[in-house]
ZAMARGU-4260 file (C-alpha; in steps of 0.2 Angstrom, whole numbers, plus 5000, padded with zeros to 4 digits):
<rodrens>
0) 4821/4054/4754 | 4810/4064/4744 | 4816/4079/4734 | 4810/4096/4741 | 4803/4109/4730
5) 4795/4126/4734 | 4775/4129/4727 | 4777/4131/4708 | 4764/4147/4709 | 4758/4159/4720
10) 4766/4167/4734 | 4759/4170/4750 | 4752/4188/4753 | 4761/4194/4771 | 4749/4194/4788
15) 4744/4211/4793 | 4745/4216/4810 | 4726/4211/4816 | 4728/4195/4808 | 4744/4192/4818
20) 4736/4197/4833 | 4722/4187/4832 | 4732/4172/4830 | 4741/4175/4845 | 4726/4178/4855
25) 4715/4161/4848 | 4713/4148/4861 | 4713/4136/4849 | 4728/4130/4839 | 4731/4136/4822
30) 4744/4129/4808 | 4747/4138/4792 | 4754/4126/4781 | 4762/4125/4763 | 4762/4111/4752
35) 4778/4103/4745 | 4777/4097/4728 | 4789/4082/4720 | 4797/4081/4705 | 4783/4083/4694
40) 4777/4098/4701 | 4759/4089/4705 | 4759/4078/4717 | 4761/4083/4735 | 4774/4075/4745
45) 4775/4084/4761 | 4770/4099/4770 | 4780/4114/4778 | 4775/4125/4793 | 4773/4142/4788
50) 4766/4148/4805 | 4761/4140/4823 | 4753/4150/4836 | 4756/4151/4854 | 4742/4138/4858
55) 4747/4127/4844 | 4765/4128/4851 | 4760/4123/4868 | 4750/4110/4864 | 4760/4101/4850
60) 4778/4106/4857 | 4783/4115/4843 | 4792/4131/4839 | 4784/4147/4830 | 4792/4142/4812
65) 4798/4124/4813 | 4813/4121/4800 | 4806/4104/4799 | 4793/4097/4789 | 4777/4088/4794
70) 4782/4071/4788 | 4798/4073/4797 | 4791/4077/4814 | 4776/4065/4812 | 4782/4052/4800
75) 4770/4039/4806 | 4755/4050/4805 | 4751/4045/4787 | 4733/4048/4789 | 4733/4064/4796
80) 4744/4069/4781 | 4732/4060/4768 | 4719/4072/4777 | 4730/4087/4774 | 4731/4084/4755
85) 4714/4080/4752 | 4706/4096/4759 | 4721/4107/4750 | 4715/4099/4735 | 4696/4099/4738
90) 4696/4117/4743 | 4683/4115/4754 | 4680/4115/4773 | 4684/4096/4781 | 4686/4090/4799
95) 4696/4077/4808 | 4698/4069/4824 | 4713/4059/4829 | 4725/4055/4845 | 4742/4061/4846
100) 4755/4055/4860 | 4766/4068/4866 | 4782/4063/4879 | 4771/4049/4884 | 4754/4055/4885
105) 4740/4053/4872 | 4729/4067/4868 | 4712/4067/4858 | 4709/4082/4845 | 4696/4089/4835
110) 4704/4098/4818 | 4696/4109/4806 | 4704/4112/4788 | 4702/4123/4773 | 4714/4129/4758
115) 4717/4148/4758 | 4726/4153/4744 | 4743/4143/4742 | 4739/4139/4762 | 4730/4126/4772
120) 4723/4133/4785 | 4721/4121/4800 | 4711/4125/4818 | 4712/4113/4830 | 4705/4110/4850
125) 4711/4095/4862 | 4697/4085/4867 | 4705/4082/4885 | 4714/4097/4889 | 4719/4091/4906
130) 4735/4096/4918 | 4746/4082/4909 | 4749/4094/4895 | 4758/4105/4908 | 4768/4090/4914
135) 4772/4085/4896 | 4776/4103/4893 | 4789/4102/4907 | 4796/4085/4903 | 4798/4093/4885
140) 4808/4107/4891 | 4819/4095/4902 | 4823/4085/4887 | 4827/4101/4878 | 4841/4106/4891
145) 4847/4089/4891 | 4847/4088/4871 | 4858/4105/4873 | 4870/4098/4887 | 4872/4084/4877
150) 4875/4096/4860 | 4887/4106/4871 | 4896/4091/4877 | 4897/4084/4859 | 4903/4100/4851
155) 4916/4101/4865 | 4922/4083/4861 | 4920/4088/4842 | 4934/4100/4846 | 4944/4089/4854
160) 4942/4075/4840 | 4946/4090/4828 | 4961/4096/4837 | 4970/4078/4834 | 4962/4074/4817
165) 4966/4090/4811 | 4985/4091/4818 | 4996/4092/4804 | 5010/4080/4814 | 5009/4062/4821
170) 5004/4060/4840 | 5004/4044/4850 | 5005/4039/4869 | 5015/4024/4874 | 5010/4016/4891
175) 5023/4006/4902 | 5039/3998/4899 | 5030/3986/4886 | 5026/4003/4876 | 5006/3998/4873
180) 4999/4010/4861 | 4985/4019/4872 | 4982/4034/4859 | 4987/4037/4842 | 4984/4048/4830
185) 4978/4043/4811 | 4992/4053/4806 | 5003/4042/4815 | 4997/4025/4810 | 4998/4031/4792
190) 5015/4037/4795 | 5020/4018/4802 | 5010/4011/4788 | 4996/4004/4799 | 4980/4010/4806
195) 4974/4014/4824 | 4964/3999/4827 | 4978/3987/4822 | 4989/3996/4835 | 4981/4002/4849
200) 4980/3992/4864 | 4996/3982/4860 | 5014/3984/4862 | 5022/3995/4848 | 5037/3983/4844
205) 5026/3968/4843 | 5013/3976/4831 | 5027/3984/4820 | 5041/3972/4819 | 5049/3983/4807
210) 5055/3997/4822 | 5065/3983/4830 | 5083/3984/4828 | 5082/4003/4823 | 5086/4007/4842
215) 5068/4014/4847 | 5068/4003/4860 | 5083/4011/4868 | 5076/4027/4865 | 5060/4022/4873
220) 5070/4016/4888 | 5077/4033/4889 | 5062/4040/4889 | 5054/4030/4904 | 5069/4035/4914
225) 5065/4055/4911 | 5076/4059/4897 | 5069/4069/4880 | 5076/4063/4865 | 5072/4073/4849
230) 5080/4067/4830 | 5079/4077/4817 | 5079/4070/4800 | 5081/4052/4806 | 5081/4038/4794
235) 5066/4026/4799 | 5063/4008/4789 | 5044/4004/4789 | 5034/3989/4780 | 5024/4002/4769
240) 5027/3995/4751 | 5009/3987/4750 | 5003/4005/4753 | 5011/4010/4739 | 5024/4021/4749
245) 5043/4020/4750 | 5049/4009/4765 | 5060/4022/4770 | 5057/4039/4775 | 5063/4054/4785
250) 5056/4061/4802 | 5057/4075/4813 | 5054/4064/4829 | 5053/4071/4848 | 5049/4058/4862
255) 5045/4063/4880 | 5040/4056/4896 | 5021/4055/4897 | 5018/4060/4917 | 5002/4060/4927
260) 4996/4074/4937 | 5007/4067/4952 | 5023/4069/4940 | 5024/4049/4937 | 5031/4044/4922
265) 5018/4031/4916 | 5024/4031/4896 | 5031/4041/4882 | 5024/4053/4871 | 5028/4055/4854
270) 5027/4070/4842 | 5033/4066/4824 | 5032/4077/4807 | 5036/4065/4790 | 5047/4077/4781
275) 5049/4064/4766 | 5033/4069/4755 | 5026/4080/4770 | 5011/4071/4774 | 4998/4080/4785
280) 4993/4071/4801 | 4976/4067/4808 | 4972/4061/4826 | 4957/4052/4829 | 4950/4050/4847
285) 4938/4038/4853 | 4921/4043/4851 | 4908/4046/4867 | 4893/4034/4863 | 4882/4033/4878
290) 4864/4031/4877 | 4852/4043/4887 | 4840/4035/4900 | 4821/4037/4899 | 4819/4049/4915
295) 4824/4066/4916 | 4834/4067/4933 | 4845/4051/4925 | 4848/4059/4909 | 4851/4076/4916
300) 4865/4067/4927 | 4872/4058/4910 | 4873/4075/4902 | 4882/4082/4918 | 4892/4066/4918
305) 4896/4067/4899 | 4900/4086/4901 | 4912/4082/4916 | 4920/4069/4904 | 4923/4082/4889
310) 4931/4093/4902 | 4944/4079/4907 | 4947/4077/4889 | 4949/4094/4886 | 4959/4097/4900
315) 4969/4081/4895 | 4972/4089/4879 | 4978/4105/4886 | 4991/4096/4896 | 4997/4087/4881
320) 4999/4104/4871 | 5007/4110/4886 | 5019/4097/4889 | 5022/4095/4869 | 5039/4098/4864
325) 5035/4108/4849 | 5029/4127/4851 | 5010/4126/4848 | 4998/4140/4847 | 4982/4142/4841
330) 4976/4159/4832 | 4957/4162/4830 | 4949/4173/4816 | 4957/4184/4802 | 4966/4194/4814
335) 4973/4179/4821 | 4969/4181/4840 | 4979/4171/4850 | 4967/4157/4858 | 4979/4144/4865
340) 4998/4147/4870 | 5009/4132/4876 | 5023/4136/4886 | 5037/4131/4872 | 5028/4144/4861
345) 5028/4157/4874 | 5046/4154/4879 | 5050/4157/4860 | 5045/4177/4862 | 5052/4178/4881
350) 5033/4175/4888 | 5026/4191/4881 | 5010/4184/4873 | 4994/4185/4880 | 4978/4175/4875
355) 4966/4186/4867 | 4977/4198/4860 | 4979/4198/4841 | 4996/4193/4833 | 5002/4208/4826
360) 4999/4218/4843 | 5009/4204/4852 | 5022/4203/4837 | 5022/4218/4829 | 5038/4213/4819
365) 5029/4199/4811 | 5021/4214/4800 | 5026/4212/4782 | 5035/4196/4785 | 5032/4180/4775
370) 5027/4171/4792 | 5012/4185/4792 | 5008/4181/4773 | 5009/4163/4775 | 4995/4165/4788
375) 4983/4175/4777 | 4986/4163/4765 | 4982/4147/4774 | 4968/4156/4781 | 4962/4161/4764
380) 4964/4145/4753 | 4965/4131/4767 | 4981/4125/4760 | 4994/4119/4774 | 5011/4129/4774
385) 5026/4121/4778 | 5042/4132/4781 | 5060/4125/4783 | 5074/4135/4791 | 5066/4151/4787
390) 5073/4167/4796 | 5059/4175/4806 | 5063/4193/4815 | 5060/4191/4834 | 5062/4207/4845
395) 5075/4203/4862 | 5066/4206/4877 | 5078/4217/4885 | 5081/4231/4873 | 5069/4227/4859
400) 5083/4224/4847 | 5076/4214/4831 | 5085/4198/4831 | 5086/4186/4815 | 5081/4167/4821
405) 5078/4153/4811 | 5063/4140/4812 | 5053/4124/4804 | 5036/4128/4806 | 5019/4122/4799
410) 5002/4132/4797 | 4988/4122/4795 | 4971/4130/4794 | 4956/4125/4808 | 4938/4121/4804
415) 4923/4124/4814 | 4909/4111/4814 | 4902/4119/4797 | 4919/4116/4790 | 4923/4134/4788
420) 4940/4140/4790 | 4940/4150/4808 | 4957/4149/4812 | 4975/4142/4810 | 4984/4131/4819
425) 5003/4133/4821 | 5017/4119/4825 | 5036/4127/4827 | 5055/4122/4831 | 5068/4134/4832
430) 5083/4130/4822 | 5093/4143/4825 | 5109/4134/4831 | 5108/4122/4818 | 5107/4134/4804
435) 5122/4144/4811 | 5131/4128/4815 | 5129/4124/4796 | 5134/4141/4789 | 5148/4142/4801
440) 5152/4123/4794 | 5150/4130/4775 | 5161/4144/4779 | 5177/4132/4786 | 5173/4120/4770
445) 5177/4136/4760 | 5191/4140/4771 | 5197/4122/4768 | 5194/4123/4751 | 5206/4137/4748
450) 5219/4129/4761 | 5218/4113/4750 | 5219/4125/4732 | 5236/4130/4741 | 5242/4114/4747
455) 5239/4107/4730 | 5248/4122/4722 | 5264/4118/4735 | 5263/4100/4731 | 5262/4103/4714
460) 5280/4115/4716 | 5286/4103/4728 | 5286/4091/4714 | 5294/4100/4701 | 5307/4103/4713
465) 5308/4086/4717 | 5310/4083/4699 | 5322/4095/4696 | 5332/4089/4711 | 5333/4071/4704
470) 5338/4079/4686 | 5352/4088/4694 | 5357/4073/4705 | 5356/4061/4689 | 5366/4075/4677
475) 5379/4079/4691 | 5382/4060/4695 | 5382/4057/4675 | 5394/4071/4670 | 5405/4068/4685
480) 5409/4051/4681 | 5418/4054/4665 | 5431/4066/4673 | 5434/4054/4688 | 5436/4040/4677
485) 5449/4051/4667 | 5456/4056/4684 | 5459/4038/4688 | 5465/4033/4672 | 5478/4047/4672
490) 5483/4041/4690 | 5485/4023/4684 | 5497/4032/4670 | 5507/4042/4683 | 5508/4027/4694
495) 5516/4017/4678 | 5526/4031/4671 | 5537/4035/4688 | 5552/4027/4688 | 5553/4012/4703
500) 5564/4024/4714 | 5552/4037/4715 | 5536/4027/4717 | 5545/4019/4732 | 5550/4036/4739
505) 5539/4039/4756 | 5532/4056/4751 | 5527/4051/4733 | 5520/4033/4740 | 5510/4042/4752
510) 5503/4057/4740 | 5500/4043/4728 | 5489/4032/4740 | 5480/4048/4746 | 5475/4053/4728
515) 5470/4035/4724 | 5459/4034/4740 | 5450/4050/4736 | 5446/4044/4718 | 5437/4029/4727
520) 5428/4041/4739 | 5422/4052/4725 | 5417/4036/4715 | 5407/4029/4729 | 5398/4047/4733
525) 5393/4046/4714 | 5387/4030/4716 | 5376/4034/4732 | 5369/4049/4721 | 5362/4037/4708
530) 5356/4026/4723 | 5345/4039/4728 | 5338/4045/4710 | 5333/4026/4709 | 5324/4025/4726
535) 5309/4033/4721 | 5307/4022/4709 | 5307/4008/4720 | 5293/4016/4730 | 5281/4013/4716
540) 5283/3993/4715 | 5266/3984/4712 | 5257/3977/4727 | 5250/3959/4728 | 5243/3948/4743
545) 5260/3940/4752 | 5261/3928/4764 | 5273/3936/4777 | 5282/3919/4782 | 5287/3915/4763
550) 5295/3932/4762 | 5305/3928/4777 | 5310/3912/4773 | 5316/3919/4756 | 5327/3932/4764
555) 5335/3920/4778 | 5340/3907/4763 | 5350/3922/4754 | 5357/3927/4771 | 5361/3909/4776
560) 5380/3910/4770 | 5380/3926/4782 | 5373/3917/4797 | 5383/3902/4794 | 5399/3913/4794
565) 5395/3924/4809 | 5388/3909/4819 | 5371/3919/4821 | 5355/3910/4826 | 5338/3917/4818
570) 5323/3913/4828 | 5307/3917/4817 | 5289/3917/4826 | 5275/3921/4813 | 5257/3916/4820
575) 5241/3923/4815 | 5250/3935/4801 | 5237/3933/4788 | 5240/3937/4770 | 5246/3957/4767
580) 5244/3968/4751 | 5261/3975/4748 | 5274/3977/4735 | 5285/3961/4738 | 5301/3969/4733
585) 5297/3983/4745 | 5294/3970/4759 | 5309/3960/4754 | 5320/3976/4755 | 5315/3981/4773
590) 5318/3962/4780 | 5335/3962/4770 | 5342/3977/4777 | 5336/3976/4795 | 5342/3955/4796
595) 5359/3959/4789 | 5362/3974/4799 | 5358/3964/4814 | 5371/3952/4809 | 5384/3964/4803
600) 5383/3974/4818 | 5383/3958/4831 | 5394/3960/4846 | 5411/3950/4846 | 5410/3946/4863
605) 5394/3933/4860 | 5386/3923/4850 | 5372/3932/4840 | 5354/3930/4843 | 5341/3937/4831
610) 5323/3936/4832 | 5309/3939/4820 | 5290/3940/4825 | 5274/3948/4821 | 5259/3954/4830
615) 5241/3959/4823 | 5235/3973/4834 | 5216/3981/4828 | 5219/3985/4809 | 5238/3989/4814
620) 5252/3974/4809 | 5267/3974/4821 | 5284/3966/4813 | 5298/3967/4827 | 5318/3962/4822
625) 5327/3960/4839 | 5345/3956/4840 | 5359/3957/4856 | 5372/3966/4846 | 5383/3982/4847
630) 5367/3993/4852 | 5366/4011/4850 | 5367/4026/4862 | 5354/4041/4861 | 5362/4052/4851
635) 5365/4038/4838 | 5346/4034/4836 | 5341/4050/4834 | 5354/4049/4817 | 5350/4032/4813
640) 5337/4033/4798 | 5346/4050/4790 | 5354/4051/4772 | 5372/4044/4772 | 5373/4040/4792
645) 5383/4027/4797 | 5386/4021/4816 | 5399/4009/4815 | 5415/4012/4804 | 5421/3994/4806
650) 5409/3987/4794 | 5409/3995/4775 | 5392/4003/4771 | 5384/4017/4761 | 5373/4024/4775
655) 5359/4024/4763 | 5350/4007/4769 | 5339/4012/4784 | 5336/4029/4776 | 5327/4017/4761
660) 5319/4007/4774 | 5311/4021/4782 | 5305/4031/4766 | 5298/4012/4759 | 5288/4011/4776
665) 5282/4029/4777 | 5276/4029/4759 | 5266/4014/4763 | 5257/4023/4777 | 5267/4014/4791
670) 5281/4018/4803 | 5297/4012/4809 | 5304/4014/4826 | 5318/4008/4836 | 5324/4005/4854
675) 5342/4000/4859 | 5355/4000/4873 | 5373/4000/4869 | 5382/3983/4873 | 5364/3976/4876
680) 5355/3975/4858 | 5343/3984/4847 | 5324/3981/4842 | 5317/3988/4827 | 5298/3989/4826
685) 5289/3992/4810 | 5270/3996/4810 | 5259/3993/4793 | 5241/3997/4791 | 5232/3980/4789
</rodrens>
């Protein structure tokens, strides 16, 4: 490619009106050429057409002022170029005869050239000026129309290509139950860590095995059944490490059925935006590459076919935009005139928008708002604008009251064929419900925090109260031991000091016995209070991994004398009871209390039968202890686990055992329950979290 420079010296004088008229009326072809010099300013490397008169235009099929140079239009005619250069440099009149092929026809011409100032004036006539020239001209005009039709079709196809290439979201079409990739833009392929060439025509799960096991096959199956599936901030793992990108990203993804004109579902349509690093999406469509045939009618027909194909592609694109799950519009020019509005975008504004209407005329509430300034910045700078959870004022359709609604949207500059910005693409999702829900959750969290703080304060107060209560019980039991011991000692002294005749008196003996019984009961009560104060310390025993069977056997050995004396039989069935992490002392206390009670409260009319077994249910371990003893009434069952409650008086006891068992179980996160029937027996069920 030669560098082009203008003539280094003299500027040509303008033609006067008479010269222009003579050139227009001349029956011979006239050309005014200007030389183009190379980088050294001396060698002529080409000729510019400064003027072509009508006769030359008709004979050479040129415009009045062609923008192309001579060697661009006639690269093979080097001999004629050499003649032009020699005539210009010599400054003398020169003649030339030659032939030229125009539209398949050969013409002989006679040419005269002479330099005039900075120009080379060329006059020529055709030696065979026959009607074939008209045929050639007609053919040229037909070819020109054909080229115009192809250029129109190419521009329309370029519009389609530009839309997908400039689309800031990833778009793909997956056909059939195998999810074969039929259409996928570059943004989508980049998002997936691949290229369209590697994916097109192949099942998506086959060429991208990293998607397997992440639930996308199930989602696509739902879409083929007519469901629309929307994901927000969904984590997706892809094999993209070799590209220097993280394997895991987060995305907004929408899947929607792909339907034919007959509403038949033939695949799935996916629109995705990567929100990890806001990578802009570009989609590439297949390019139209067809060859023109030689004859005018065939080429014209092909142009019609190409234009029809472009219309079909545009219709397909329009359908895709209309059915897209995102709200999409195209704004044209600095006034942002609506050029395209899809149904979802129209629905956001209650169908009050019109194509051809400026944005601020259609939506006046946008004036002075961030969404308006964002559009202007995109149009002025070409930088894509991303907005997340942005409040946007929108007027209600019924009363015009402005409502605050929330949107995620992308504003992307649109470029024409000259790479100039001529509009803006807008892709939007309304997220008002999600934002309000998050705000409500935040409010509830604040209320919950306040409630937790109040509960924490109440717990602290309860702990202090419990500590005070423990101190009181300990102090009371400790301070009362000495006086009651003194009373008991004085009672013994009194008994020894009384004469034998007085001690044997019925009234005195009865009074002394009642006083002695009262002292013993008071002593036991003080001992019970002391046991209660030790109860909390018993709960804090260290937890270790235990074999339940070992603990049960240890308890059985301790109770063996009592079992032998009572003639009781203990059946132990512990199957599938895996080791449990628990306090050994606390578990032993639970089992000892329940098994010893089963022996003590046996039925006198039949041999005691006692069984213990365990069952694992989900994450719960159940221990059941069953007997055929005295049993309990419904009223007794409600009082059974309360402090100092005794259900039978014929056996010694403090009323603390089952109370302590219940506290130990509950402190471990478990429960204890009883099912009993009088004269039949009782079953205690203890549930522990595994």
